[in-house]
C-alpha positions in Angstrom: 133.5 -30.2 260.6 131.4 -29.3 257.6 130.3 -31.9 255.1 131.8 -31.9 251.6 128.6 -30.5 250.0 128.8 -27.5 252.3 132.4 -26.9 251.4 131.6 -27.1 247.7 128.8 -24.6 248.2 131.1 -22.2 250.1 133.8 -22.5 247.4 131.2 -21.9 244.7 130.0 -18.8 246.6 133.5 -17.5 246.9 134.2 -18.1 243.2 130.9 -16.3 242.3 131.8 -13.3 244.5 135.3 -13.2 243.1 133.9 -13.3 239.6 131.5 -10.5 240.3 134.4 -8.4 241.6 136.6 -9.2 238.7 133.9 -8.4 236.2 133.2 -5.1 237.9 136.9 -4.2 237.8 137.1 -5.1 234.2 134.1 -2.9 233.3 135.5 0.0 235.4 138.9 -0.4 233.8 137.4 -0.2 230.3 135.4 2.8 231.2 138.4 4.6 232.7 140.4 3.8 229.6 137.6 5.2 227.4 137.5 8.3 229.5 141.3 8.8 229.0 140.9 8.4 225.3 138.2 11.0 225.3 140.3 13.4 227.3 143.1 13.0 224.7 140.5 13.6 222.0 139.5 16.8 223.7 143.1 18.0 223.8 143.6 17.1 220.2 140.4 18.9 219.2 141.5 22.1 221.0 144.8 21.9 219.2 143.2 21.5 215.8 140.9 24.4 216.5 143.9 26.6 217.4 145.6 25.6 214.1 142.4 26.2 212.1 142.0 29.7 213.7 145.6 30.5 212.9 145.2 29.4 209.3 141.9 31.3 209.0 143.6 34.5 210.3 146.5 34.0 207.8 144.2 33.5 204.9 142.1 36.5 205.9 145.2 38.6 206.1 146.3 37.4 202.6 142.8 38.3 201.2 142.8 41.7 202.8 146.4 42.4 201.6 145.4 41.3 198.1 142.5 43.7 198.1 144.6 46.6 199.4 147.3 45.8 196.8 144.8 45.7 194.0 143.3 49.0 195.1 146.7 50.6 195.4 147.8 49.3 191.9 144.7 50.7 190.3 145.0 54.1 192.1 141.7 53.6 194.1 141.6 55.4 197.5 140.8 53.0 200.4 140.0 55.7 202.9 136.3 55.9 202.0 133.6 54.7 199.7 133.1 51.2 198.2 136.7 50.0 198.5 136.5 50.7 202.3 133.1 48.9 202.5 134.5 45.9 200.7 137.5 45.8 203.0 135.3 46.1 206.1 133.1 43.3 204.9 136.1 41.1 204.3 137.4 41.7 207.8 133.9 41.1 209.3 133.5 37.8 207.3 137.0 36.7 208.4 136.1 37.4 212.1 132.8 35.5 211.7 134.6 32.5 210.2 137.1 32.6 213.1 134.3 32.6 215.7 132.5 29.8 213.9 135.7 27.7 213.9 136.1 28.3 217.6 132.4 27.6 218.4 132.3 24.3 216.5 135.6 23.2 218.1 134.4 24.1 221.6 131.2 22.1 221.0 133.1 19.1 219.8 135.6 19.3 222.7 132.7 19.8 225.2 131.1 16.6 223.8 134.3 14.7 224.3 134.6 16.1 227.8 131.1 15.2 228.8 131.5 11.7 227.4 134.7 11.3 229.4 132.8 12.4 232.5 130.1 9.8 231.8 132.7 7.1 231.4 134.3 8.0 234.7 130.9 7.7 236.3 130.4 4.3 234.6 133.7 3.2 236.2 132.5 4.2 239.6 129.1 2.5 239.1 130.7 -0.7 237.9 133.0 -0.8 240.9 130.0 -0.2 243.3 127.9 -2.7 241.4 130.6 -5.3 241.7 130.6 -4.9 245.4 126.9 -5.4 245.6 127.0 -8.4 243.3 129.7 -10.0 245.3 127.8 -9.4 248.6 124.7 -10.7 246.9 126.6 -13.9 245.8 127.8 -14.3 249.4 124.3 -13.7 250.8 122.7 -16.3 248.4 125.5 -18.7 249.2 125.0 -18.3 252.9 121.3 -18.8 252.4 121.9 -22.0 250.4 124.3 -23.2 253.0 121.7 -22.4 255.6 119.3 -24.8 253.9 121.9 -27.6 253.9 123.4 -27.0 257.3 123.5 -29.7 259.9 121.9 -28.9 263.1 122.9 -30.8 266.1 121.1 -30.8 269.4 123.2 -30.3 272.4 122.1 -29.8 276.0 118.5 -28.9 276.2 116.9 -27.3 273.2 120.0 -25.3 272.0 120.6 -25.6 268.3 124.0 -25.0 266.6 124.6 -24.3 262.9 127.3 -26.2 261.2 130.7 -24.6 260.8 130.2 -24.3 257.0 127.2 -22.2 257.6 129.1 -20.0 260.1 132.0 -19.7 257.6 129.6 -18.4 255.0 128.0 -16.0 257.4 131.4 -14.7 258.4 132.4 -14.3 254.7 129.2 -12.4 254.0 129.9 -10.1 257.0 133.5 -9.4 255.8 132.3 -8.6 252.3 129.6 -6.2 253.7 132.2 -4.4 255.8 134.7 -4.2 252.9 132.1 -2.6 250.5 130.3 -0.5 253.1 127.0 -2.5 252.8 124.8 -2.6 255.9 
């Protein structure tokens, strides 16, 4: 039977390990939530870009229609010369504006996507780190228990560790197996 101090040390080790796991899970959960928000922001950005492009096309069509109507009302031929050059320039500028809107939107959406990927990686890292921290707590606890173990002599020179020490070692082994630590 283990002495009360050993039991307190084992309990403290267990609480520290559980705390490390809970903290890691909280950090991972927060990072996953942030990644989800960033994924939603990516979707929203793409929708905004589509709307801006549609609006740009509509405005460009209105400007070009206005030019053609003005030329037609004044009797200017749009088949050649300066009126055609102005119309071509208007179409080229509208196309450039459309491409710039798409490009800026794609960059913004890509930034959100990359941030979401980083947050998902942070979640994985937090979970792994929690396992290592828990195993470390158990290892330190087992070491402390080892210092305070009672060693009894039985037949001959055989020494036996206390049951509290063995319980801590067993807990450490279980944690290592659970988290894949060798």
